[in-house]
C-alpha positions in Angstrom: -1.7 -21.7 19.3 0.1 -18.5 18.5 2.8 -19.4 21.1 3.4 -22.7 19.3 3.8 -20.9 15.9 6.2 -18.4 17.4 8.2 -21.1 19.0 8.5 -23.0 15.7 9.3 -19.9 13.6 11.7 -18.2 16.0 13.3 -21.1 17.7 16.3 -20.0 19.7 15.7 -16.4 18.9 12.7 -16.5 21.2 14.8 -16.1 24.3 16.5 -13.0 22.8 13.1 -11.6 22.1 12.1 -12.1 25.7 15.1 -10.1 26.9 14.3 -7.4 24.4 10.6 -7.2 25.4 11.6 -7.1 29.1 14.0 -4.2 28.5 12.2 -2.2 25.8 12.6 1.1 27.7 16.4 0.7 27.4 16.8 -0.8 23.9 14.3 1.5 22.0 16.1 4.8 22.7 19.4 3.1 21.9 18.2 1.9 18.5 16.5 5.2 17.6 19.6 7.1 18.7 21.9 4.9 16.6 19.6 5.4 13.6 19.6 9.2 14.0 23.4 9.2 14.5 23.8 7.2 11.2 21.5 9.6 9.4 23.3 12.7 10.7 26.7 11.2 9.9 25.5 10.3 6.3 24.0 13.7 5.8 27.1 15.6 7.1 29.5 13.5 4.9 27.4 14.2 1.8 27.4 18.0 2.6 31.2 18.0 3.2 31.7 16.3 -0.2 29.7 18.9 -2.0 31.7 21.8 -0.5 35.0 20.2 -1.5 33.8 19.8 -5.1 32.8 23.5 -5.3 36.1 24.6 -3.8 38.1 22.7 -6.4 36.1 24.2 -9.3 
């Protein structure tokens, strides 16, 4: 019954989910690494902006 609901709700995305679940050990570190990289990039750009403002004052 749950399988029928998933098939109805996800449709063609079901096959993508199967690939993801088969390769979770590869995809999860990539996703977490990308999120950490974006956070560090955002954090470093906000810090560099504050130093430029204080230098101009």
